[in-house]
C-alpha positions as CSV (number, residue, x, y, z in Angstrom):
1,M,6.7,286.7,86.5
2,A,10.2,285.3,87.3
3,I,12.5,283.5,89.5
4,G,14.2,285.7,92.1
5,I,17.7,284.9,93.2
6,D,19.5,286.4,96.1
7,A,22.8,287.2,94.3
8,S,24.3,289.2,97.2
9,R,27.0,286.6,97.8
10,A,27.8,286.2,94.1
11,F,30.6,287.9,92.1
12,Q,32.4,289.1,95.2
13,E,36.0,290.2,95.1
14,A,37.3,287.7,97.6
15,P,34.7,284.9,97.9
16,T,34.7,282.1,100.4
17,G,33.3,278.7,99.4
18,I,29.7,280.0,99.6
19,G,30.7,282.9,97.4
20,V,32.2,280.6,94.8
21,Y,29.1,278.4,94.8
22,S,26.8,281.4,94.5
23,T,28.9,282.9,91.6
24,E,29.1,279.6,89.7
25,V,25.4,278.8,90.0
26,C,24.3,282.3,89.2
27,R,26.7,282.4,86.2
28,G,25.3,279.2,84.9
29,L,21.6,280.1,85.4
30,I,22.2,283.5,83.7
31,A,23.7,281.7,80.7
32,D,20.7,279.3,80.4
33,P,17.9,280.6,82.6
34,P,15.0,278.2,83.5
35,A,12.7,281.4,83.4
36,P,13.2,285.1,83.5
37,L,15.5,286.0,86.4
38,V,15.5,288.8,88.9
39,L,18.9,288.9,90.6
40,Y,18.9,290.9,93.9
41,L,22.1,292.7,94.8
42,N,23.4,294.4,97.9
43,R,25.3,296.9,95.7
44,R,24.6,299.9,93.6
45,T,25.6,298.5,90.2
46,P,25.6,295.1,88.6
47,P,29.0,293.2,88.8
48,R,31.2,293.9,85.8
49,D,32.4,290.2,85.6
50,A,29.0,288.7,85.4
51,P,27.6,287.4,82.1
52,E,25.2,289.5,80.1
53,L,21.6,289.0,81.0
54,G,18.9,287.8,78.6
55,P,16.3,290.3,77.5
56,S,13.7,289.1,80.0
57,S,16.0,289.0,83.0
58,R,17.3,291.9,85.1
59,W,19.5,292.9,88.0
60,R,17.8,294.5,91.0
61,P,20.4,296.6,92.9
62,I,18.9,297.3,96.4
63,P,21.9,298.2,98.6
64,L,21.8,298.6,102.3
65,P,24.9,298.6,104.5
66,R,23.4,296.6,107.4
67,G,20.5,294.2,107.7
68,W,20.1,293.6,104.0
69,T,18.3,290.3,104.1
70,R,16.2,291.2,107.2
71,L,15.2,294.6,105.9
72,R,15.9,295.4,102.3
73,L,15.4,292.1,100.6
74,D,12.3,291.4,102.8
75,W,10.8,294.7,101.8
76,E,11.5,294.0,98.1
77,L,9.8,290.6,98.2
78,R,6.8,292.0,99.9
79,R,6.4,294.7,97.2
80,R,7.3,292.7,94.1
81,P,7.2,289.0,94.9
82,P,8.5,286.7,92.2
83,E,6.9,283.3,91.6
84,L,9.9,281.5,93.1
85,I,12.8,282.7,95.2
86,F,16.2,280.9,95.3
87,I,18.5,281.7,98.3
88,P,22.0,280.2,97.8
89,A,23.1,280.8,101.4
90,Y,20.9,279.7,104.3
91,R,18.8,282.7,105.2
92,L,15.3,283.6,104.2
93,P,13.9,287.1,104.8
94,P,11.7,287.2,107.9
95,G,8.4,288.2,106.2
96,P,6.1,286.4,103.8
97,V,8.0,284.8,100.9
98,P,6.9,283.1,97.7
99,R,7.7,279.4,97.2
100,A,11.4,279.2,98.3
101,V,14.4,277.0,97.5
102,V,17.3,277.5,100.0
103,T,20.8,276.0,100.1
104,I,22.1,274.9,103.5
105,H,25.8,274.3,103.2
106,G,26.5,272.6,106.5
107,V,25.8,272.5,110.2
108,E,29.3,273.1,111.4
109,H,28.0,275.3,114.2
110,K,26.4,272.1,115.7
111,L,29.4,269.8,115.1
112,A,32.2,272.2,115.8
113,P,30.6,274.5,118.4
114,D,34.0,275.8,119.8
115,A,34.4,277.6,116.5
116,Y,31.2,279.5,116.9
117,P,31.5,281.4,120.2
118,G,28.8,283.4,122.0
119,A,25.7,284.0,120.0
120,A,27.1,282.9,116.6
121,A,25.9,279.3,116.8
122,R,22.5,280.4,118.0
123,R,22.1,282.7,115.1
124,V,23.0,280.0,112.5
125,D,20.7,277.6,114.4
126,D,17.8,280.0,114.0
127,F,18.5,280.4,110.3
128,V,18.5,276.6,109.8
129,F,15.3,276.0,111.8
130,D,13.5,278.9,109.9
131,T,14.6,277.6,106.5
132,L,13.5,274.1,107.3
133,A,10.1,275.4,108.5
134,R,9.4,277.7,105.5
135,A,11.3,276.6,102.4
136,A,9.6,274.3,100.0
137,R,12.9,272.7,99.0
138,V,16.3,272.6,100.6
139,I,19.5,272.0,98.7
140,T,22.6,270.5,100.4
141,P,26.0,270.0,98.7
142,S,26.5,266.5,100.3
143,E,24.7,263.5,101.7
144,T,26.6,264.3,104.9
145,T,24.9,267.6,105.3
146,K,21.5,266.1,104.5
147,A,22.0,263.4,107.1
148,D,23.1,266.1,109.6
149,L,19.9,268.0,109.0
150,V,17.8,264.9,109.5
151,H,19.6,263.9,112.6
152,H,20.1,267.2,114.4
153,Y,17.0,269.1,113.2
154,H,14.6,266.2,112.5
155,A,14.2,267.5,108.9
156,D,12.1,265.6,106.5
157,P,14.5,263.9,104.1
158,R,11.9,264.2,101.3
159,Q,12.3,268.0,101.6
160,I,16.1,267.9,100.8
161,T,17.8,267.5,97.5
162,V,21.6,266.8,97.3
163,I,23.4,268.7,94.6
164,P,27.2,268.6,94.9
165,H,29.4,271.5,94.1
166,G,31.7,271.5,91.2
167,V,35.3,272.5,90.6
168,G,36.5,275.2,88.3
169,S,38.1,274.2,85.0
170,H,41.3,276.0,85.9
171,F,41.9,273.5,88.7
172,R,43.8,270.9,86.7
173,P,47.2,269.2,86.8
174,D,48.7,271.5,84.2
175,P,47.9,275.1,83.3
176,A,45.2,275.4,80.7
177,P,46.6,276.1,77.2
178,G,47.1,279.8,76.7
179,A,46.7,280.5,80.5
180,Q,48.7,283.5,81.5
181,S,51.5,283.0,84.0
182,T,50.8,284.6,87.3
183,T,53.1,286.7,89.4
184,H,50.7,287.3,92.3
185,P,50.8,285.8,94.8
186,P,54.5,285.1,94.5
187,L,55.5,281.5,94.0
188,V,56.8,279.7,97.1
189,D,60.4,278.7,97.1
190,G,61.2,275.1,97.9
191,P,58.8,272.4,99.0
192,Y,55.7,273.4,100.9
193,L,52.5,272.1,102.4
194,L,49.4,274.2,101.6
195,A,46.3,275.0,103.6
196,V,43.7,277.1,101.9
197,G,41.6,279.2,104.2
198,A,42.4,280.8,107.6
199,H,39.4,283.1,107.7
200,H,37.3,281.1,110.2
201,Q,38.1,279.2,113.5
202,R,36.6,276.0,112.2
203,K,39.4,275.8,109.6
204,N,41.6,274.8,112.5
205,I,44.9,276.3,111.3
206,P,46.5,276.8,114.7
207,F,46.1,273.0,115.2
208,L,47.8,272.4,111.9
209,V,50.7,274.7,113.0
210,R,51.1,272.7,116.2
211,S,51.0,269.4,114.3
212,F,53.5,270.7,111.8
213,A,55.9,271.7,114.6
214,R,55.7,268.3,116.1
215,A,56.2,266.6,112.7
216,F,59.3,268.4,111.8
217,A,60.8,269.2,115.2
218,T,64.1,267.6,114.3
219,A,64.1,268.1,110.6
220,V,67.2,269.9,109.2
221,D,65.4,271.3,106.1
222,P,61.7,271.1,106.7
223,P,59.1,272.1,104.1
224,R,57.4,275.4,104.4
225,L,53.8,275.7,105.6
226,V,51.8,278.1,103.3
227,V,48.4,279.3,104.4
228,T,46.0,281.5,102.4
229,N,43.2,283.9,103.5
230,A,45.4,285.0,106.4
231,T,45.0,288.7,107.2
232,G,44.6,291.1,110.2
233,T,44.5,289.6,113.7
234,V,44.3,286.0,112.3
235,A,47.6,286.5,110.5
236,D,49.2,288.2,113.6
237,H,48.2,285.3,115.8
238,L,49.5,282.6,113.4
239,E,52.8,284.4,112.9
240,R,53.4,284.6,116.6
241,Q,52.5,281.0,117.0
242,A,54.8,279.9,114.2
243,R,57.7,281.9,115.5
244,Q,57.4,280.4,119.0
245,A,57.1,276.9,117.5
246,G,59.9,277.4,114.9
247,V,57.6,276.7,112.0
248,P,58.6,278.1,108.6
249,L,55.3,279.8,107.8
250,Q,54.3,281.8,104.8
251,L,51.0,283.6,104.9
252,L,49.1,284.8,101.8
253,P,46.0,286.9,101.5
254,H,43.0,285.7,99.5
255,V,44.1,283.7,96.4
256,E,41.8,282.5,93.6
257,G,41.6,281.5,90.0
258,E,44.7,280.4,88.2
259,A,46.9,281.7,91.0
260,L,45.3,279.3,93.4
261,A,45.5,276.4,91.0
262,Q,49.2,277.2,90.6
263,L,49.6,277.1,94.4
264,Y,47.9,273.7,94.6
265,R,50.0,272.3,91.7
266,G,53.2,273.3,93.4
267,A,52.4,271.9,96.8
268,V,53.8,268.6,98.2
269,A,50.2,268.2,99.6
270,A,47.2,270.2,100.5
271,C,46.1,270.1,104.2
272,V,42.4,270.3,105.3
273,P,42.4,270.2,109.1
274,S,38.9,271.6,109.5
275,L,36.9,270.7,112.6
276,Y,34.0,270.1,110.3
277,E,33.0,270.8,106.6
278,G,29.7,270.4,105.0
279,F,31.4,269.8,101.7
280,G,35.1,270.6,101.6
281,L,35.8,272.6,98.4
282,P,39.6,273.0,99.0
283,A,40.0,269.2,99.1
284,L,38.2,268.9,95.8
285,E,40.2,271.7,94.2
286,A,43.4,270.1,95.3
287,M,42.4,266.7,94.0
288,A,41.5,268.2,90.6
289,C,45.0,269.6,90.4
290,G,46.5,266.2,91.1
291,T,47.7,267.4,94.6
292,P,47.6,264.8,97.4
293,V,45.3,265.7,100.2
294,V,45.7,265.2,104.0
295,A,42.3,265.9,105.6
296,A,40.5,265.7,108.9
297,E,38.3,262.6,109.2
298,A,35.2,264.7,109.8
299,G,32.2,265.8,107.8
300,G,31.7,266.1,104.1
301,V,35.4,265.8,103.2
302,Q,35.2,262.1,103.8
303,E,32.3,261.8,101.4
304,I,33.9,264.0,98.7
305,A,37.3,262.3,99.0
306,A,35.8,258.8,98.9
307,G,39.1,257.1,99.7
308,A,41.2,259.5,97.6
309,A,42.7,261.4,100.5
310,L,44.8,260.5,103.6
311,L,42.2,261.0,106.4
312,V,43.4,261.7,109.9
313,A,41.6,262.1,113.3
314,S,40.6,265.7,113.6
315,S,41.7,266.0,117.3
316,S,45.1,264.2,117.4
317,E,48.2,266.3,116.8
318,Q,50.3,263.2,117.0
319,E,48.4,261.5,114.2
320,W,48.5,264.6,112.1
321,A,52.2,264.9,112.7
322,E,52.7,261.3,111.5
323,A,50.5,261.9,108.5
324,L,52.5,265.1,107.5
325,L,55.8,263.2,107.8
326,R,54.4,260.3,105.8
327,I,53.0,262.4,102.9
328,T,56.3,264.4,102.6
329,Q,58.5,261.3,102.7
330,D,56.5,258.7,100.7
331,G,56.6,259.6,97.0
332,G,54.7,256.4,96.2
333,L,51.8,257.4,98.5
334,R,51.7,260.9,96.9
335,A,51.5,259.5,93.4
336,H,48.8,257.0,94.5
337,L,46.7,259.7,96.1
338,S,47.2,262.0,93.2
339,S,45.9,259.4,90.7
340,L,42.9,258.6,92.9
341,G,42.1,262.3,93.5
342,L,42.2,263.2,89.8
343,A,39.7,260.3,89.1
344,R,37.4,261.3,91.9
345,A,37.4,265.0,91.0
346,R,36.2,264.3,87.5
347,D,32.8,263.5,89.0
348,F,32.4,267.1,90.1
349,T,31.8,269.9,87.6
350,W,30.0,273.2,87.8
351,P,28.1,272.6,84.5
352,R,26.7,269.4,86.0
353,S,25.8,271.2,89.3
354,V,24.2,274.1,87.5
355,L,22.1,271.7,85.3
356,E,20.7,270.0,88.5
357,H,19.9,273.4,90.0
358,R,18.2,274.4,86.8
359,R,16.0,271.3,86.7
360,L,15.1,271.6,90.3
361,L,14.1,275.3,89.9
362,E,12.1,274.5,86.9
363,H,10.2,271.8,88.8
364,E,9.6,274.1,91.8
365,L,8.4,276.9,89.5
366,E,5.8,274.5,88.0
367,L,4.7,273.7,91.5
368,S,4.4,277.3,92.4
369,R,2.0,277.8,89.4
370,S,-0.1,274.7,90.2
371,P,-1.0,274.8,93.9
372,Q,-2.9,271.5,93.7
373,R,0.4,269.7,92.9
374,R,2.2,271.0,96.1
């Protein structure tokens, strides 16, 4: 018997925050498994960049183009149920499941509903209600998300364990010794403000563009605004908005690893204008690089930053414009926030996060084997 892990979001080519979390936790558990692992994949072959599995663990490729959790993973768990199942991203299969541990990353759909139009918010709502009803243990990355679940869903706080995310070792003030220089994406010429993530409405990048235009309306030589994860219709919309507002905008596709650390290190400041975040990984990555952070005063970013970022009301373009001007003009403030951010980021490592996950899974596995202790 073994611990099953939904690894469908791990080792992706262009991961979002949940993908980074899934990859780092899976990588750590593979290296030091609490029990034999079965890692379920929605692909035909195991990922090439994953660590080698131990002799008792195995990949279980079960690809299906649509409805993978609802149909393919559900069928697999009915046929060959592990002793314990770990779901790193919200959603349990609909059928009977073994004892389950599920990570709920945030309830942004509740607190930033405009970013979840139509049925999107209802779908996430259904996943959260179902997870709280059927999971033996829920993991959240922040006390903020735990409190949100208790407040909005009347969740039992005793069911929820907070395990913060970590930050990759390549996010540091200077390149790691021996790190290869990167030529992609290209380095940005001149001073720039950086926003990582334009792939979802809740990231609130159009608001940042408007605030930037207001801040530097009369500037002779303004900094550039650099935004990552901007492709397709999102990029087209932002480019039109920036042209109309006269904002010097540079859009980049997905950036990760040392290239992303390099972007953070070169920025005057990192901007996190999200309507809401359950955790706020870009803010943490920037702080680990010694980059000052300007962030919306909403959600888990406040908890993660813990006074080490310049926090601004999430709905006020004027306050954001003032903050952007201040961070670009006040070198003393930037140095102060850089120092505070570096100190704060040291509290968050993936080895520490993986260790807490491993201990929790070991405990839940013991409970699955001893029904009288549940």
